[in-house]
PAPA-42089 format. One record per residue: residue in one letter; x, y, z of N, C-alpha, C, CB in turn; residue number from 1. Coordinates in Angstrom, 1 decimal, padded with zeros to 4 digits. Glycine has a CB too. Layout:
PAPA-42089
LUMKOL  residu    n_xx    n_yy    n_zz   ca_xx   ca_yy   ca_zz    c_xx    c_yy    c_zz   cb_xx   cb_yy   cb_zz  num
LUMKOL       a       X       Y       Z       X       Y       Z       X       Y       Z       X       Y       Z  NUM
...
END
This chain:
PAPA-42089
LUMKOL  residu    n_xx    n_yy    n_zz   ca_xx   ca_yy   ca_zz    c_xx    c_yy    c_zz   cb_xx   cb_yy   cb_zz  num
LUMKOL       x  -067.1   013.3  -052.0  -066.0   013.9  -051.3  -064.8   013.0  -051.3  -066.4   014.3  -049.9    1
LUMKOL       x  -063.7   013.5  -051.6  -062.4   012.7  -051.6  -061.5   013.3  -050.5  -061.7   012.6  -053.0    2
LUMKOL       x  -060.8   012.5  -049.8  -059.9   013.0  -048.8  -058.8   012.0  -048.6  -060.6   013.3  -047.5    3
LUMKOL       x  -057.6   012.4  -048.1  -056.5   011.5  -047.8  -056.7   010.9  -046.5  -055.2   012.2  -047.9    4
LUMKOL       x  -057.6   011.3  -045.6  -057.8   010.7  -044.3  -058.4   009.4  -044.5  -058.7   011.6  -043.5    5
LUMKOL       x  -058.0   008.5  -043.6  -058.5   007.1  -043.6  -059.5   006.8  -042.5  -057.3   006.1  -043.6    6
LUMKOL       x  -059.6   007.7  -041.6  -060.4   007.4  -040.4  -061.7   008.2  -040.4  -059.6   007.7  -039.1    7
LUMKOL       x  -062.8   007.5  -040.8  -064.1   008.1  -040.9  -064.9   007.5  -039.8  -064.7   007.9  -042.3    8
LUMKOL       x  -065.6   008.3  -039.0  -066.4   007.8  -037.9  -067.8   008.4  -038.2  -065.9   008.2  -036.5    9
LUMKOL       x  -068.8   007.5  -038.4  -070.2   007.9  -038.6  -070.7   008.3  -037.2  -071.1   006.8  -039.2   10
LUMKOL       x  -071.3   009.5  -037.2  -071.9   010.0  -035.9  -073.0   011.0  -036.2  -070.8   010.6  -035.1   11
LUMKOL       x  -073.6   011.5  -035.1  -074.7   012.5  -035.2  -074.3   013.7  -034.4  -076.0   011.8  -034.6   12
LUMKOL       x  -074.6   014.9  -034.9  -074.4   016.1  -034.2  -075.4   016.1  -033.0  -074.6   017.4  -035.1   13
LUMKOL       x  -074.8   016.2  -031.8  -075.6   016.2  -030.6  -075.9   017.7  -030.2  -075.0   015.5  -029.5   14
LUMKOL       x  -074.8   018.5  -030.1  -075.0   019.9  -029.7  -074.0   020.7  -030.4  -074.7   020.0  -028.1   15
LUMKOL       x  -074.3   022.0  -030.5  -073.4   023.0  -031.1  -073.3   024.2  -030.2  -073.8   023.4  -032.5   16
LUMKOL       x  -072.1   024.5  -029.7  -071.9   025.7  -028.8  -071.2   026.7  -029.6  -071.2   025.2  -027.5   17
LUMKOL       x  -071.9   027.8  -030.0  -071.3   028.8  -030.9  -070.6   029.8  -030.0  -072.3   029.5  -031.7   18
LUMKOL       x  -069.4   030.2  -030.5  -068.6   031.3  -029.9  -068.6   032.4  -030.9  -067.2   030.9  -029.5   19
LUMKOL       x  -067.8   033.4  -030.7  -067.7   034.6  -031.6  -067.0   034.1  -032.9  -066.9   035.7  -030.9   20
LUMKOL       x  -066.0   033.4  -032.8  -065.2   033.0  -034.0  -065.3   031.5  -034.3  -063.7   033.3  -033.8   21
LUMKOL       x  -065.3   030.6  -033.2  -065.3   029.2  -033.4  -066.5   028.6  -032.7  -064.0   028.6  -032.8   22
LUMKOL       x  -066.7   027.3  -033.0  -067.9   026.6  -032.4  -067.4   025.2  -031.9  -069.0   026.4  -033.4   23
LUMKOL       x  -067.9   024.8  -030.8  -067.7   023.4  -030.3  -068.8   022.5  -030.7  -067.5   023.4  -028.7   24
LUMKOL       x  -068.5   021.5  -031.5  -069.6   020.6  -032.0  -069.4   019.3  -031.3  -069.5   020.5  -033.6   25
LUMKOL       x  -070.4   018.9  -030.6  -070.4   017.6  -029.8  -071.1   016.6  -030.8  -071.2   017.8  -028.5   26
LUMKOL       x  -070.3   015.6  -031.0  -070.7   014.5  -031.9  -071.0   013.2  -031.1  -069.7   014.2  -033.0   27
LUMKOL       x  -072.0   012.5  -031.4  -072.4   011.3  -030.7  -072.2   010.1  -031.6  -073.8   011.4  -030.1   28
LUMKOL       x  -071.4   009.1  -031.1  -071.3   007.9  -031.9  -072.4   006.9  -031.6  -069.9   007.2  -031.5   29
LUMKOL       x  -072.5   005.9  -032.4  -073.6   004.9  -032.3  -073.8   004.3  -030.9  -073.5   003.8  -033.3   30
LUMKOL       x  -072.6   004.1  -030.2  -072.7   003.5  -028.9  -072.9   004.5  -027.8  -071.4   002.7  -028.6   31
LUMKOL       x  -073.1   005.8  -028.1  -073.4   006.8  -027.1  -072.2   007.6  -026.7  -074.0   006.2  -025.9   32
LUMKOL       x  -071.0   007.2  -027.0  -069.8   007.9  -026.7  -069.8   009.2  -027.5  -068.5   007.1  -027.0   33
LUMKOL       x  -069.1   010.2  -027.0  -069.1   011.5  -027.6  -067.6   011.9  -028.0  -069.7   012.6  -026.7   34
LUMKOL       x  -067.5   012.6  -029.1  -066.3   013.3  -029.4  -066.6   014.8  -029.7  -065.5   012.6  -030.6   35
LUMKOL       x  -065.6   015.6  -029.5  -065.9   017.1  -029.7  -064.9   017.6  -030.8  -065.7   017.8  -028.4   36
LUMKOL       x  -065.5   018.4  -031.7  -064.7   019.0  -032.8  -064.8   020.5  -032.6  -065.2   018.6  -034.2   37
LUMKOL       x  -063.7   021.2  -032.7  -063.7   022.7  -032.7  -063.5   023.1  -034.1  -062.6   023.2  -031.7   38
LUMKOL       x  -064.5   023.8  -034.6  -064.5   024.3  -036.0  -064.8   025.8  -036.0  -065.5   023.5  -036.9   39
LUMKOL       x  -064.6   026.4  -037.1  -064.9   027.9  -037.2  -066.4   028.0  -037.3  -064.2   028.5  -038.5   40
LUMKOL       x  -066.9   029.2  -036.9  -068.3   029.5  -037.0  -068.8   029.4  -038.4  -068.6   030.9  -036.4   41
LUMKOL       x  -067.9   029.9  -039.3  -068.2   029.8  -040.8  -068.4   028.4  -041.2  -067.1   030.5  -041.6   42
LUMKOL       x  -067.6   027.5  -040.7  -067.8   026.1  -041.1  -069.1   025.5  -040.7  -066.7   025.2  -040.5   43
LUMKOL       x  -069.6   025.9  -039.5  -070.9   025.5  -039.0  -072.0   026.0  -040.0  -071.2   026.0  -037.6   44
LUMKOL       x  -071.8   027.2  -040.4  -072.8   027.8  -041.3  -072.7   027.2  -042.7  -072.6   029.3  -041.4   45
LUMKOL       x  -071.5   027.1  -043.2  -071.3   026.5  -044.6  -071.8   025.1  -044.7  -069.8   026.6  -045.0   46
LUMKOL       x  -071.6   024.3  -043.6  -072.0   022.9  -043.6  -073.5   022.7  -043.2  -071.1   022.0  -042.7   47
LUMKOL       x  -074.0   023.8  -042.8  -075.4   023.9  -042.3  -075.7   022.8  -041.2  -076.4   023.6  -043.5   48
LUMKOL       x  -074.7   022.8  -040.2  -074.8   021.8  -039.2  -075.9   022.1  -038.2  -073.5   021.8  -038.4   49
LUMKOL       x  -076.7   021.1  -037.8  -077.8   021.2  -036.9  -077.8   020.0  -036.0  -079.1   021.3  -037.7   50
LUMKOL       x  -078.3   020.1  -034.8  -078.4   018.9  -033.9  -079.3   017.9  -034.6  -079.0   019.3  -032.6   51
LUMKOL       x  -078.9   016.6  -034.5  -079.6   015.5  -035.1  -079.1   015.1  -036.4  -081.0   015.8  -035.1   52
LUMKOL       x  -078.3   015.9  -037.0  -077.8   015.7  -038.4  -076.7   014.6  -038.4  -077.2   017.0  -039.0   53
LUMKOL       x  -076.8   013.7  -039.3  -075.8   012.6  -039.5  -074.6   013.2  -040.2  -076.4   011.4  -040.3   54
LUMKOL       x  -073.4   012.9  -039.7  -072.2   013.4  -040.3  -071.1   012.4  -040.2  -071.8   014.8  -039.6   55
LUMKOL       x  -070.0   012.6  -040.8  -068.8   011.8  -040.6  -067.8   012.7  -039.9  -068.3   011.3  -042.0   56
LUMKOL       x  -067.2   012.1  -038.8  -066.0   012.7  -038.2  -064.9   012.2  -039.0  -066.0   012.4  -036.6   57
LUMKOL       x  -064.0   013.0  -039.5  -062.8   012.6  -040.3  -061.6   012.9  -039.4  -062.8   013.3  -041.7   58
LUMKOL       x  -060.9   011.9  -039.0  -059.7   012.1  -038.2  -058.5   012.0  -039.0  -059.7   011.0  -037.0   59
LUMKOL       x  -057.7   013.0  -038.9  -056.4   013.0  -039.6  -055.3   013.5  -038.6  -056.4   014.0  -040.9   60
LUMKOL       x  -054.5   012.6  -038.1  -053.5   013.0  -037.1  -052.2   012.3  -037.4  -054.1   012.5  -035.7   61
LUMKOL       x  -051.2   013.0  -037.0  -049.8   012.5  -037.2  -049.4   011.6  -036.1  -048.8   013.6  -037.4   62
LUMKOL       x  -050.1   011.6  -035.0  -049.8   010.7  -033.8  -051.0   010.5  -033.0  -048.6   011.3  -033.0   63
LUMKOL       x  -051.0   009.4  -032.2  -052.1   009.1  -031.3  -051.4   008.9  -030.0  -052.9   007.9  -031.8   64
LUMKOL       x  -051.8   009.6  -028.9  -051.3   009.4  -027.6  -052.0   008.3  -026.9  -051.3   010.7  -026.8   65
LUMKOL       x  -051.3   007.6  -026.0  -052.0   006.6  -025.2  -051.7   006.9  -023.7  -051.4   005.1  -025.5   66
LUMKOL       x  -052.8   006.7  -022.9  -052.7   007.0  -021.5  -053.2   005.7  -020.7  -053.4   008.2  -021.1   67
LUMKOL       x  -052.7   005.6  -019.5  -053.1   004.5  -018.7  -053.8   005.0  -017.4  -051.9   003.5  -018.3   68
LUMKOL       x  -054.6   004.2  -016.8  -055.2   004.6  -015.6  -054.6   003.8  -014.4  -056.8   004.3  -015.6   69
LUMKOL       x  -053.5   004.2  -013.9  -052.8   003.5  -012.8  -053.4   003.8  -011.5  -051.3   003.9  -012.8   70
END
């Protein structure tokens, strides 16, 4: 697979919450932190995503926001 994205994060599919059109895929990083990806239901089927599966989260963003905890 080739992509222009530079940010690959190795993770594991923890949970998949299917909706009618889209699905929320909960990904778990090696340190236990989680990130969530919203993908189409067809993508879940095409990629044959299942809990426990090792995947790469590929981050492609034009900006990153920063927040503080005052």
